[in-house]
VEXTORNU-870462 format. One line per 3 residues: their letters; for each residue x, y, z of C-alpha. Coordinates in Angstrom, 1 decimal, padded with zeros to 4 digits. Each point is the difference from the previous one (the first is absolute). Example, Ala and Ser with C-alpha at 12.3 -4.5 7.8 and 13.67 -1.06 7.14 Angstrom:
2
as	012.3 -004.5 007.8  001.4 003.4 -000.7
# end
This chain:
748
mai	000.1 000.1 000.1  001.0 002.9 -000.8  -001.3 003.5 000.0
ail	001.1 002.0 -003.8  -000.3 003.5 001.3  003.3 -000.4 002.5
gpi	002.9 001.2 -001.6  003.4 -002.4 -000.1  001.4 001.2 003.3
gls	-003.4 -000.5 002.3  -000.3 -003.3 -002.1  003.3 -001.2 000.7
fqa	-000.6 000.6 003.7  -003.0 -001.6 000.0  001.6 -003.2 -001.2
nvy	002.3 -000.4 002.4  -002.6 000.2 003.1  -002.6 -002.0 -002.6
dtt	-000.7 -002.8 001.9  000.7 001.0 003.6  -003.0 002.2 -000.5
rkw	-002.1 -001.8 -001.8  000.0 -002.7 002.3  -002.8 001.4 002.4
llr	-001.6 001.7 -002.0  -000.8 -002.3 -003.2  -002.2 -002.4 001.7
grq	-001.3 -003.1 -002.2  002.6 -000.3 -002.6  000.9 -003.8 001.3
dml	-003.8 -000.8 000.1  -000.6 001.5 -003.8  003.2 -002.0 -000.9
ala	-001.3 -002.8 001.6  -003.3 -000.5 -001.5  001.6 000.8 -003.3
aaq	002.3 -002.9 000.8  -002.8 -002.5 001.3  -001.5 000.6 -003.4
lrf	002.7 -000.5 -002.1  000.5 -003.2 001.6  -003.5 -001.1 -001.0
qaq	000.1 000.5 -002.9  003.6 -001.1 -000.5  -001.9 -004.1 002.0
qgl	-002.5 000.7 -003.3  002.3 -000.2 -002.4  000.2 003.4 -001.4
fkq	003.5 000.4 000.0  001.5 -002.9 -001.7  001.0 001.4 -003.1
skp	001.6 003.0 001.9  000.9 001.5 003.1  -001.8 003.0 001.2
iwv	000.9 003.9 -000.7  000.4 002.3 002.8  -000.4 003.6 -000.4
dig	000.2 002.5 003.2  -001.0 003.6 -000.7  001.1 002.9 001.5
ggt	002.9 -003.2 002.3  002.1 003.0 001.3  002.6 -001.7 001.7
gsn	-000.9 -004.2 -000.9  -001.3 -000.4 003.5  -003.5 -001.8 -001.2
iea	002.3 -002.6 -002.7  002.0 -000.6 003.3  -002.8 -000.4 002.3
mht	-001.8 -002.5 -002.7  002.6 -002.9 000.8  -001.8 -000.6 003.5
yld	-002.6 -001.0 -002.5  001.0 -000.9 -003.4  003.8 -001.5 -000.9
vpt	000.3 002.9 -002.4  002.7 -000.3 -001.9  -001.1 -004.0 -000.6
ffs	-003.6 000.5 -000.4  000.0 003.7 -002.4  001.4 -000.3 -003.7
avf	000.5 003.5 000.5  -000.4 002.9 003.0  000.3 003.7 -001.0
lvd	-000.4 003.4 002.2  -001.1 002.8 -001.4  000.8 003.5 001.5
lsp	000.4 003.7 -001.1  002.2 000.4 002.6  003.8 -000.7 -000.6
slc	001.0 000.2 003.3  -002.4 -002.4 001.5  001.4 -001.8 -003.1
dva	003.2 000.0 000.6  -000.5 -001.7 003.3  -002.4 -002.9 -001.1
tkr	002.7 -000.6 -002.6  002.7 -000.3 002.8  -003.0 -002.3 002.0
fqr	-000.3 -002.7 -002.6  003.9 000.0 -000.6  000.8 -000.6 003.3
lgw	-003.1 -003.1 000.3  001.4 -001.0 -003.7  -003.3 000.3 -001.6
dvk	-000.2 000.8 -003.5  -003.1 002.8 000.4  000.0 002.6 -002.7
vic	-000.2 003.1 001.6  -002.2 002.8 -002.9  000.7 003.6 000.7
eda	-003.0 000.8 -002.3  -003.3 001.9 000.2  -002.5 -002.7 001.0
rtf	-002.4 001.3 -002.6  002.2 -001.2 -002.7  001.4 -002.9 001.0
rle	000.0 -003.0 -002.2  001.7 -003.6 000.6  000.5 000.1 -003.8
dhl	002.6 002.2 000.6  001.6 -001.6 003.1  -000.3 -004.0 -001.6
etl	002.2 000.3 -003.1  002.5 -002.2 001.9  -002.5 -003.1 -000.1
tgv	-001.1 001.0 -003.3  002.6 001.0 -002.0  -002.6 002.8 -001.0
rst	000.5 003.8 000.6  -003.2 002.5 000.0  000.1 002.3 -002.4
rtg	-003.0 002.2 001.9  000.7 003.8 000.5  -001.9 002.5 002.3
lte	-003.2 -000.7 002.0  -002.0 000.7 -002.7  001.1 -003.7 -001.9
yhs	-000.6 -001.5 003.5  -003.5 000.6 000.4  -000.9 -001.0 -003.6
adt	001.8 -002.8 000.5  -001.3 -003.6 -000.7  -001.1 -001.0 003.5
nav	000.1 -003.6 -000.7  003.4 000.2 000.6  002.8 -003.1 000.7
yra	001.2 001.3 003.2  -002.5 000.4 002.5  000.6 000.5 003.7
dli	-001.4 -003.4 002.2  000.5 002.1 003.2  -000.2 004.3 000.3
tms	000.5 001.0 003.5  -000.7 004.0 001.5  001.2 000.7 003.3
ysl	-001.4 003.3 001.4  001.1 001.7 -003.9  -003.0 000.4 -001.7
smi	-001.0 002.8 002.8  003.8 001.9 -000.9  -000.7 000.2 -004.1
pdy	-001.6 002.9 -001.0  -001.7 -001.4 -003.5  -000.8 -003.5 001.7
ynv	-002.7 -000.2 -002.8  002.5 -000.9 -002.6  002.1 -002.3 002.6
vds	-003.3 -001.7 000.7  -000.7 -000.5 -004.0  003.4 -000.5 -000.8
mvr	-000.3 -003.8 002.2  -003.4 -000.8 -001.2  002.3 -000.6 -003.5
lla	003.2 -001.8 002.3  -001.7 -002.3 001.9  -000.7 -003.1 -001.4
psg	-003.9 -001.5 -000.7  000.5 -002.6 002.8  002.6 002.5 002.0
vlg	-000.2 001.4 003.7  000.2 003.3 001.3  000.7 001.2 003.2
avd	-000.3 003.5 001.6  000.4 001.5 004.0  -000.3 003.4 000.6
fyv	-001.4 003.2 001.8  -003.6 001.1 -000.1  -003.1 001.3 000.9
qsi	-003.7 -000.2 -000.8  -003.7 000.4 001.1  -002.2 -003.3 -000.2
vet	-002.1 002.4 -001.7  002.4 000.1 -003.0  000.1 -003.8 000.1
tgr	-003.9 -000.3 000.1  -001.6 -001.9 -003.0  002.9 -001.3 -001.2
nyi	-000.4 -003.8 -000.1  003.8 -001.2 -001.6  002.6 001.4 003.0
ggs	000.3 -002.9 001.3  -001.5 001.2 003.3  -000.3 002.9 002.7
fnr	000.9 -001.5 002.8  001.5 002.8 002.2  000.8 002.1 -002.9
hvn	-001.7 003.1 001.4  002.5 002.9 001.6  -002.1 002.2 001.7
wls	000.1 003.4 -000.8  001.9 001.5 002.4  003.2 -002.5 -001.1
rvf	-000.6 000.7 -003.6  000.3 003.5 000.3  003.1 -000.4 002.3
wra	001.9 -002.7 -001.9  -000.7 001.4 -003.3  001.1 003.5 001.5
wfd	003.3 -002.0 001.3  000.9 -001.5 -002.4  -000.3 002.7 -002.5
cdr	003.0 002.0 001.7  002.5 -003.5 -002.2  -001.6 000.5 -002.7
vsl	-002.2 -003.3 000.9  -003.4 000.3 -001.7  -003.0 -002.0 002.0
ega	-002.9 000.6 -002.3  -001.8 -002.7 -000.8  -000.5 000.2 -003.6
rrd	003.3 -001.9 -000.4  -001.1 -002.9 001.9  -003.5 000.5 -001.7
yle	002.0 -000.3 -003.7  001.9 -003.2 001.4  -003.2 -002.1 000.8
yrf	-001.5 001.4 -003.3  002.9 -000.7 -002.2  000.8 -003.9 001.3
gtk	-002.3 -002.4 001.7  -000.2 -000.5 003.7  001.4 -003.5 001.4
kil	001.1 001.4 003.8  -000.3 003.0 001.9  000.6 001.2 003.3
dqr	-000.3 003.0 002.0  002.1 000.6 002.6  001.5 002.5 002.8
nyr	003.6 000.7 000.7  -000.7 000.7 004.2  003.5 000.1 000.5
lgg	000.0 003.3 -001.4  -003.1 001.5 000.8  -002.5 -002.5 -002.3
ipy	001.3 000.9 -003.5  -002.8 -001.4 -002.7  001.9 -002.3 -001.9
yif	-001.7 -002.8 -002.9  001.4 -003.0 -001.8  -001.0 -001.2 -003.4
lgc	000.3 -002.7 -002.0  -001.7 000.1 -003.0  -000.2 -001.4 -003.7
hcq	-000.5 000.7 -003.6  -004.1 000.4 -000.7  000.7 -000.7 -003.6
gly	000.6 -002.8 -000.2  -003.2 -000.6 001.9  -001.8 002.0 -002.2
kra	000.2 -001.9 -003.0  -000.9 -003.3 001.8  -002.9 001.7 002.0
qel	-002.8 -001.5 -001.5  001.2 -002.9 000.2  001.3 000.3 003.5
lns	-003.7 001.4 000.7  -002.0 -002.8 -001.0  002.4 -002.5 001.9
vda	-001.0 001.5 003.4  -003.4 001.3 -000.6  -000.8 -003.8 -000.8
sct	002.1 -001.0 003.0  -002.0 002.4 002.0  -003.7 -000.9 -001.0
esp	001.2 -003.5 -001.5  -001.5 001.2 -003.3  001.2 -001.6 -003.2
qvi	003.5 001.9 -001.4  -000.3 002.3 -003.1  003.0 -000.6 -001.2
pak	000.4 002.6 -003.5  001.6 -001.4 -002.7  004.3 -000.1 -000.4
ghe	001.4 003.1 -001.1  -003.3 002.2 000.9  001.5 003.7 001.1
lvl	-001.7 000.9 002.8  -001.8 003.3 -000.8  -001.1 002.9 002.3
pll	-002.2 000.2 001.4  -000.8 -003.4 001.2  -003.7 -001.1 000.6
pep	-001.8 -002.8 001.4  -000.8 -002.6 -002.6  -004.1 000.1 -000.1
aip	-000.2 -003.8 -000.2  000.7 -000.2 003.8  -002.2 002.3 002.1
vet	001.6 003.0 001.8  -001.2 -001.6 003.3  002.2 -002.3 -000.1
rsk	003.4 001.4 -000.7  002.1 000.1 003.1  000.6 003.6 001.6
ayn	003.3 -000.6 -001.0  -000.3 -000.3 -003.3  -002.1 003.2 -000.1
sai	002.4 002.4 001.5  002.5 -001.4 -002.4  -002.1 000.7 -002.9
vnl	-000.5 003.9 001.8  003.9 000.2 000.5  000.7 -001.0 -003.7
ssn	-002.5 002.0 -001.6  001.2 003.0 001.9  003.6 -000.8 -000.8
lpl	001.2 -001.1 003.6  001.8 -002.5 001.7  -001.9 -002.9 000.6
pst	-000.5 -001.0 003.4  002.7 -001.2 001.8  -001.0 -003.5 000.7
fyq	000.2 -000.4 -003.5  004.0 000.6 000.4  000.4 -002.9 002.0
nhq	001.6 -003.3 000.2  -003.3 -001.9 000.9  -003.4 000.9 -001.4
ari	-001.3 -001.4 003.5  -001.0 003.0 001.1  -002.5 002.1 -001.3
yyd	-000.6 003.6 000.1  -001.7 002.2 002.3  -000.5 003.3 000.5
eql	001.3 000.7 003.2  -001.1 003.7 001.5  -003.4 -001.1 -000.1
kkh	-001.6 -000.3 003.5  -001.6 -003.0 -000.2  004.1 -001.1 000.3
tqf	001.2 002.0 002.3  -002.5 000.0 002.5  002.4 -002.2 001.0
nhd	002.9 001.7 000.8  003.2 -001.5 -001.2  -001.0 -003.5 001.5
yly	-000.9 -003.5 -000.1  -002.8 -001.3 002.7  000.8 -003.0 000.0
aft	004.2 -001.7 -000.2  -001.4 -003.1 000.0  -003.8 -001.7 -001.3
wed	-002.2 -000.9 002.7  -001.4 -003.0 -001.9  000.2 -004.2 000.0
prv	001.7 -000.6 -003.7  000.1 -003.6 001.2  -004.0 000.4 000.0
dqr	-000.1 001.8 -002.9  001.5 -002.7 -002.2  -001.8 -002.9 001.5
llq	-003.2 001.8 -000.9  000.6 001.2 -003.4  002.8 -002.8 -001.4
ied	001.9 002.6 -003.0  000.4 -001.5 -002.9  002.4 001.0 -002.8
ndt	-002.5 001.7 -002.2  -001.4 002.5 002.4  000.1 003.6 000.1
ilc	-000.2 001.1 003.4  -000.5 003.4 001.3  000.8 000.3 003.7
lts	000.4 003.0 002.4  003.6 000.9 000.3  -000.3 000.9 004.4
ggd	004.0 -001.6 001.1  000.6 -001.6 -003.1  000.5 -003.1 001.9
nll	-003.1 -002.5 -000.9  000.4 002.0 -003.9  003.7 -001.7 -000.1
eyl	-000.7 -003.5 002.1  -002.8 -000.5 -003.0  003.3 000.0 -003.0
att	001.6 -002.1 002.3  -001.6 -002.5 000.1  -002.5 000.2 -002.8
hpr	000.2 001.1 -003.8  -002.6 002.6 -001.2  -000.2 001.6 -003.1
rth	-000.1 003.0 001.3  -000.7 001.8 003.0  -001.1 003.5 000.8
avd	001.2 001.7 003.4  -002.7 003.1 001.1  000.8 002.2 002.8
lnp	-001.3 004.1 000.1  002.8 000.2 002.3  003.2 000.9 -001.8
nqn	002.1 -001.4 002.5  -001.4 -002.9 000.6  001.1 -000.7 -003.5
hll	003.4 001.3 000.3  000.5 -002.9 002.8  -001.1 -002.2 -002.0
elk	002.6 001.3 -002.8  002.9 000.0 002.3  -000.9 -003.4 000.9
iaa	000.1 -001.0 -004.3  003.0 001.5 000.1  001.7 -001.8 001.8
fqa	-000.5 -003.0 -000.8  001.0 001.0 -003.4  003.1 001.6 000.9
lpy	001.5 -001.2 003.2  000.9 -003.7 001.8  -002.4 -001.3 002.6
adv	002.4 000.8 002.4  -001.0 003.6 -000.4  -003.3 -000.7 -000.6
wki	-000.2 -001.5 003.4  001.5 002.7 001.8  -002.0 002.2 -001.2
fge	-003.8 -001.7 000.1  001.0 -002.9 002.5  002.0 002.2 002.7
gqh	-001.4 003.3 -001.3  003.7 001.6 000.5  002.5 000.2 -002.8
pdf	003.2 002.8 000.8  000.6 -000.1 -003.4  -003.3 000.9 -001.2
rkl	000.6 003.6 -001.5  003.0 -001.3 -002.2  -002.2 -003.1 -000.9
lvi	-003.0 001.6 -001.0  002.4 003.0 -002.3  002.3 -002.7 -001.9
kls	-001.9 -003.0 000.2  -003.7 000.6 000.2  -000.5 003.7 -002.0
phm	-000.1 -001.9 -003.2  -002.7 -002.4 000.9  -002.5 003.1 001.5
ssq	-001.9 003.1 -001.3  000.9 003.2 000.7  -002.9 000.6 002.3
afq	001.0 -003.4 001.9  003.6 000.9 000.2  -000.7 003.9 001.2
fwm	-002.0 -001.9 003.1  002.3 -002.1 001.2  003.2 002.7 -000.6
kht	-002.1 001.8 002.9  -000.4 -003.2 002.2  003.5 -001.5 -000.1
grf	000.3 000.2 003.6  -002.9 -002.5 000.8  002.2 -002.8 -000.8
kss	002.8 001.3 002.1  -002.2 000.8 003.2  000.8 -002.1 002.8
tgf	-003.6 -001.3 -000.2  000.1 -000.5 -003.8  -002.8 000.9 -002.8
ydy	-003.0 -002.1 001.2  000.1 002.9 003.1  -001.3 002.3 -003.0
ggs	-003.1 000.3 -001.9  -003.6 000.3 001.4  000.5 -003.6 000.7
gha	003.2 000.8 003.0  -002.1 002.1 002.3  -001.6 -003.7 000.9
irl	003.9 -001.4 000.6  001.3 003.3 001.6  -003.2 -000.2 002.6
vrs	000.6 -003.7 000.4  004.0 000.7 001.0  -001.1 002.9 002.3
lar	-002.3 -001.9 001.7  002.2 -002.7 000.6  002.8 002.4 000.8
ltg	-001.9 001.4 002.6  -001.9 -003.1 001.5  003.3 -002.0 -000.1
lkq	-001.3 -002.5 -002.0  002.6 -000.1 -002.9  001.4 -003.1 000.7
eie	-003.4 -001.8 000.7  -001.2 001.1 -003.9  003.2 -001.3 -000.8
kfc	-000.6 -003.2 001.8  -003.8 000.4 -001.8  001.5 000.1 -003.4
ssk	002.7 -002.5 000.6  -001.8 -002.6 001.3  000.1 -003.5 -001.5
trn	-003.7 -001.2 000.4  -003.1 001.2 000.1  -000.1 -000.6 003.4
eqr	002.6 001.6 001.6  -000.8 003.0 -002.2  -003.9 -000.3 001.6
evw	001.5 000.2 003.4  002.1 003.1 -000.2  -003.1 001.5 -002.2
cki	-001.6 000.1 003.4  002.9 002.2 001.7  000.4 002.5 -002.9
rpm	-003.8 000.4 -001.1  -000.9 002.0 002.5  002.8 003.1 -001.6
ils	-001.4 -000.6 -003.3  -003.8 -000.5 000.7  000.2 003.0 002.7
rtl	-003.7 001.5 000.5  002.1 003.3 000.9  002.0 000.6 -003.2
hwa	-002.9 -001.4 -002.3  -001.9 002.9 001.0  002.6 002.7 000.5
lvg	001.9 -000.8 -003.5  -001.4 -003.5 -001.8  -003.5 000.0 -000.2
tew	-000.2 004.0 -001.6  -000.2 000.6 -003.5  003.4 001.8 -000.9
flw	002.0 -003.4 001.7  -002.2 -002.4 -002.1  000.5 002.5 -003.2
kaa	003.6 000.7 000.4  001.3 -002.9 001.6  -002.3 -003.0 -001.0
gvp	-001.2 001.3 -003.4  -003.8 000.1 001.1  -002.2 002.3 -001.2
ppq	-002.9 001.7 001.5  -002.8 -002.2 -002.7  002.1 -003.0 001.1
rql	-000.4 000.7 003.2  -003.8 000.5 000.1  -000.2 -003.1 -001.5
iir	001.4 -001.8 003.2  -002.1 002.3 002.1  -003.4 -001.5 -001.7
dal	001.4 -003.8 000.6  000.0 001.4 003.3  -003.4 001.0 000.2
drp	-002.2 -002.8 -002.3  002.4 -002.6 002.0  -002.8 -002.2 001.4
see	000.8 -000.6 003.5  000.0 001.5 003.7  003.2 002.4 -001.6
sak	-002.0 001.6 -002.4  -002.3 001.9 002.5  003.5 001.2 001.9
hkr	000.7 001.1 -003.4  -003.1 001.7 -001.0  000.0 001.9 003.1
lsd	003.9 001.4 -000.1  000.5 003.1 -002.4  002.2 -001.2 -003.3
ttg	003.1 002.2 001.5  000.3 -002.0 002.9  002.2 -003.1 -002.1
eam	-001.9 -002.7 002.0  -000.2 -001.6 -003.9  003.5 000.8 -000.4
wdy	000.9 -001.4 002.6  -002.1 -003.5 -000.6  001.2 -000.3 -003.6
ivn	004.2 000.0 001.4  -000.8 -002.1 002.4  -001.6 -002.5 -002.3
tld	003.2 000.7 -002.8  002.8 -000.5 002.8  -001.4 -002.8 002.2
pva	-000.2 -002.6 -002.8  003.2 001.0 -001.2  002.3 -000.4 002.4
knt	-002.2 -003.6 001.6  000.0 -001.3 -003.9  003.2 001.4 -001.8
lls	003.5 -000.5 000.9  002.3 003.4 -000.2  003.0 -001.5 -000.6
een	-000.4 -002.3 -002.6  -003.4 000.7 -002.3  -001.7 003.8 000.7
yhy	002.5 002.4 -001.3  -002.1 002.7 000.2  -000.6 000.8 004.0
llt	004.3 -001.3 000.4  000.4 003.1 -002.2  -002.4 002.0 002.4
ltg	001.3 -001.1 003.0  003.7 -000.2 -000.8  000.5 002.4 -002.8
hyt	002.3 -002.4 -002.6  -000.7 -003.8 -001.2  001.7 -003.1 000.8
rrc	001.7 -002.6 -002.5  -002.9 -002.2 001.2  -003.0 002.0 000.1
hpv	-000.1 002.8 -003.3  -002.1 000.5 -003.0  000.6 -002.8 -003.0
yls	001.1 003.1 -001.9  003.4 000.2 002.2  000.7 -004.0 -000.3
pka	003.2 -001.2 -001.8  -002.0 -001.3 -002.0  -002.3 002.6 -001.2
ytk	003.0 002.3 -000.9  001.0 -002.5 -002.1  -003.0 000.8 -002.1
lsq	-000.4 003.2 000.4  003.6 001.2 -000.4  -000.7 -001.8 -004.1
pqa	000.1 002.7 -002.5  -003.1 000.0 -001.2  -001.9 -001.0 003.5
fsg	-001.9 003.6 000.0  -000.8 000.4 -003.8  -003.2 -001.0 000.7
lri	-000.8 002.9 002.8  -001.2 003.4 -000.1  -000.4 002.5 002.2
htd	-003.0 002.2 000.6  -000.2 003.1 001.9  -003.6 001.0 000.2
els	-003.7 -001.1 001.2  -000.5 -003.4 -000.6  -003.6 000.5 -001.9
eii	002.4 002.5 -002.2  001.9 -002.8 -000.9  -002.6 -002.6 -000.6
qrf	-002.3 001.9 -002.6  002.8 000.5 -002.1  000.7 -003.3 -000.2
kpa	-001.3 -001.9 -003.2  -003.5 -001.8 000.5  000.9 -003.7 001.1
tlt	003.6 000.1 000.5  000.1 -000.4 003.8  000.4 -003.6 001.5
iai	-000.1 000.9 003.7  000.6 003.6 001.9  001.2 -000.4 003.9
imd	-001.7 003.0 001.7  000.8 -000.7 003.5  -002.2 002.3 002.0
smd	-000.5 002.9 -002.1  -003.7 -000.6 -000.6  000.1 001.3 003.6
wfd	000.9 003.8 -000.5  -003.1 000.7 -001.4  -002.2 002.4 000.8
pss	-003.4 -002.4 -000.2  -002.1 003.5 -000.6  002.3 000.5 -003.0
taa	-000.1 -001.9 -003.4  004.0 -001.0 -000.3  -000.7 -003.2 001.5
viq	-002.7 -000.6 -002.8  002.4 001.8 -002.4  003.1 -002.3 000.6
vqa	-002.7 -003.5 000.2  -000.8 000.9 -003.6  003.4 000.4 -001.4
lnr	001.1 -003.0 001.6  -002.8 -002.2 -001.8  000.7 002.2 -003.3
alq	004.1 -001.0 000.8  -000.7 -004.0 000.6  -000.1 -002.7 -002.1
pkg	-003.3 -002.6 000.2  000.8 -001.4 003.7  003.1 002.8 001.0
rvl	000.2 -000.2 003.6  000.1 002.9 002.2  001.8 -000.8 003.4
lrs	-000.6 002.4 002.9  -000.1 001.0 003.4  -002.0 001.3 002.8
agl	-000.4 001.5 003.5  -003.5 -000.9 -000.3  -001.4 -003.5 -000.1
kpw	-002.1 001.2 -002.4  000.8 003.1 -001.1  -002.8 002.3 -001.8
yvd	001.4 -000.1 -003.8  -000.5 -003.9 -000.1  -002.8 001.0 -001.8
efe	000.4 002.1 -002.3  002.6 -002.8 -001.2  -002.9 -002.2 -000.3
khg	-002.6 002.1 -001.9  003.7 000.9 -002.7  000.1 -003.6 -001.4
fst	001.7 -001.6 003.1  -000.1 -002.7 002.4  001.2 000.1 003.2
rrv	001.6 -002.4 002.2  001.2 000.6 003.5  002.8 -002.1 000.3
aar	001.0 001.0 003.6  -001.5 001.1 002.8  002.2 001.1 003.4
lpg	-003.0 -000.4 002.8  001.1 000.7 003.7  003.5 -002.7 001.0
mcv	000.3 -000.7 -003.8  003.1 000.6 -001.8  -000.5 000.0 -003.8
drv	003.9 000.5 -001.1  003.3 001.0 001.1  -001.3 003.7 000.4
nmy	-003.3 -000.5 001.3  -000.9 003.3 -000.8  -003.3 000.0 -002.2
ast	-003.5 -000.9 001.3  -000.6 -001.6 -003.1  001.7 -001.3 -004.0
wim	-002.1 000.3 -002.8  000.2 -001.6 -003.8  -002.3 001.6 -002.1
tki	000.1 -001.7 -003.6  -001.9 001.5 -003.0  -002.4 -002.0 -001.4
eel	-001.9 002.5 -003.0  001.1 003.5 -002.1  -002.0 002.8 001.5
p	-002.1 001.6 -002.8
# end
């Protein structure tokens, strides 16, 4: 990086102290290089560089410290066929030349304006052909299909210091290979208002800089002729597709905002956009894929084919059409290495209501029972709620469905699923176990950047970069999210009551009889009426910690009032707010579990709740070595699509009669009986399911009100489990009933 306006003396002095002064000021360079290296390694594994090694151009490379730092992640002399450092400052170039001479690396240091740099001018030693180009005009009119393109271009805190940044960014578009990677890190200040409506920026998590900071940092950096106006970053994001974006703060120097950008070419994707969009759209909606004729050139604006109704198009397709018609990059999800995560608008209130966190770190439903009831086959097309992702991964580890659609309105639940999938695709089993079995990994951040990032969407990567500390905390990953409230509560109670050792005995009991004896000792602590009235039975705790929304709570209360016993009279005399119904519900959940399931061997749900981690003896099936062998295969998740939206929104866009199984957990309990939302979802399920297609659901009510709606809209209903007082229907035992609804007739 060099400031062109400084004179030779100023630049000479700056060169001598450059690396020392920039170490603390210019944060994020290591992360940018690590992300770029991870992407190049992924491309190498896919065989992209079989014919020739990649070429790297570092624009505004200054003293060459970035190129030396890259050696931490890649063997620079052997991985690249050629490395170029381009900078306008002779003083900094001299320092860089001496650096590479000391290292013994053949790095070509070019003292030239980045706008006019072209690889052909400096690769004559490889080709034997010298470029005849003269002047800037000829450069801009040159053939963009040049023989030599850069596979990696990096810019470290140089874009903000270049006056004519438009031409520099344009030149990089011509310089970058069709499958190349652009890495940039720089200062910025922007308001979230500036990015509103942009669906191609790869996420705006932490992007907003408050008014005072925007004014202060602009004025501060203007003194050094560093420009922080948002147009520089905006133009970079406009000209390149976004693979990863990260907004950070340098808190060591007052919270200076900076961003890391990992981008790719837009043009190459534009040429095959129609085929790509049809492919993604077909996999999202289970519609037939419309493939353009061979040699067909894409003509903008794109319009949906009239043969496919608009309402059956995915939202990802519709968003891409708008962008292509407006000459904008596609949404970031289209540029990822994997197409599992489907585009969603993260700025919508229905997504932001979750305050950038997941509710469930693990899934509170028993997949063993699901498997027994459903008997999933190879030709099944499954739709299921994401939740913690555990059950979905077990389905994929033990069966071979044709396609699986994971749906969750909370984006952060899908971020968690993406992390689990990336771990299986990029990490050895030992690391997967540490992260999700023990809930702790001291090197999680390093693994996230270097190993996991190529397998994740930009939004998921942003989320986990924000929460890397969860895996380094003394308590572990499972202490966080909404479900973490319950785990922390149990730990606090054990510490306050001195029953920590008894809980450990309870979780390590070798027989049910031994476990029952210990349960009698810890039961007064866990099932404390005082605690229940003060906290557990409150609506806030039920929603935040247990994920019980108010409509579901009302189902429990209604069952208590309808109970044909002496207890029902007691409940009818009580106000709903007393929580007596909730108390009975919790007792009927936990007592049978403690007496009939062995935590140390089979009931990993409650083992995790009490200890904060799994054990080698007791854990979800997806964390077994056998499951890892299958899920770590390259095509293990090729049939998975991850949707972030309401369940009914996704179902309505499916081609009719394509789903065979819908596993919707307890989602129907969340509907208000006075609204039409439940009816709309039932109708959509009927439309999307094949004849004899099945819906598996659980409810906090013994016979929830919406069962009648299924029967009115073409389904037969069968309650396959009813949890009566004292009964244990599965390892979780949290739901009063389990139902299978089978489609028996089409709706008119």
